[in-house]
C-alpha positions, 0 to 999 in steps of 0.5 A: 286434424293437424300433424306435427313433424320433427327431425333429428340430426346433428352438426358437423362440430364436436359439441353439436350432438344429435337433437330434435328440431320442428319440421313444421308448426307444432300441434300436439298439445305442446308435447316435445319429441323427447316426451313423445318417444319417452313413452315408448312403443307397446310397453317397450323403450324405442331403443329396445326396438329399433337401431336409429342408425338403420332404416327402420320404422315404427307406426303405433299409438301412445297408450292413452286412456280409452276416452281420449283421442289417440296420439299416433306416432310415426318414427322413421330412422336411418335417413340422410340429407337431400343435397349431399352426404354430410359427415361430422368431426369424426368423419362419421355419416350424419343421420336424420330421423323423422318423427310425426305425431297426429291425434285421432281414432285412426292414423292421420292421412299424412302419417299413413301416406308418409309411412307408405312413401318411406316403405316404397323407397320414396325417401331414399334421396334424402330429406330437406336438412341443411348444415352449417358451422354456426355454433347456435344452429347445427342444422336447419330443416327446410319446412316448405320443402318438407311440406312438399314432400308430405303433399307428394306422399298424399298423392302417392298411388300404392296398390292395396295389399291383396292379403292383410292380417286379421285383427287377432294376429301378429304377421311377421316376415323378413325385411325386404323391398318386396315386403316393405311394398306389401306393408305399404299396401296393407296400410292403404288397405286398412285405412281405405277399404275397411272400417279402420276405427273398428279394426283398430279396436278389435286389433288392440291398436288403440287404448291403454294396452295398445300394440304397434301397428307396424314395426320395421326393425333390425334388432328384433327376431321372431321371438322378440317380435311375438312378445311385442305383438305388432300387427305386422313386423318386418326384420332382417332377423326373421327368416320367413313368413309367420302368422301368430295368433294372439288370445285375450283370454290368455292375457294377450299372449301369442298362442299359436304360430303358422308358417308357409302356405297356412299364412297365405291362406289365412291372410287371403281368407280375411281379405275376401271376408272384409270385401264381402262384408263391405259389399253387404254393407253397401247393399243394406244401405241401398235397400 
């Protein structure tokens, strides 16, 4: 399964505005980053969910027909170049955003691994983008260096989370380093410990009504995130941990929200049940 990567940045000159450039060989059926992002996330426009000047992340699928391979999207914003801080003609910091896209019933390994790298601070030293003053090339991506970053991400050892959301929930919390680490562990758990394909269907992460897998935002508060209904949402506008239940019978709307100890108990019970189910499957295979 091929994963396609793009990076967005701008040049130092006034007419070198923000634009996208391929970071590696394209492989998403000719779709451009503009086309991919124009389809939005969970029925909302990308600009409604995240501020690309801040450190934010989206992991989700495009709302495709059920009979087609899903296109998984990873968008990471608020990054900067590897070498030195760059400024434009207005003395503003030049930012970098990274977009990854891959096809399949589950998040491709490179997307999941790179999301974990971002969440655990592995991209804080920047991404391999260089800048010049040539009118025809505002910035350039070092594809070989980025390939090394991806290769390193796939070797990253992130402990799986002890607690994971149930398929019919929306798990919300404050955006913090500790909670980002937990979110990375959740991705590891769900992509390696359980049948993520089955989980994706039950959790409505794929299909024509797909909701986001993970949202790390600086724009949305708890109420707006409950409407967006990601499996997991982190925001500086959320003041504490909250677990909301969603109901298909009520048009996929949030019907109840828990906070505090109830959240921890609910997540822990689901983690135990998924482990027991995996053990039971193994025993049946051995009989």
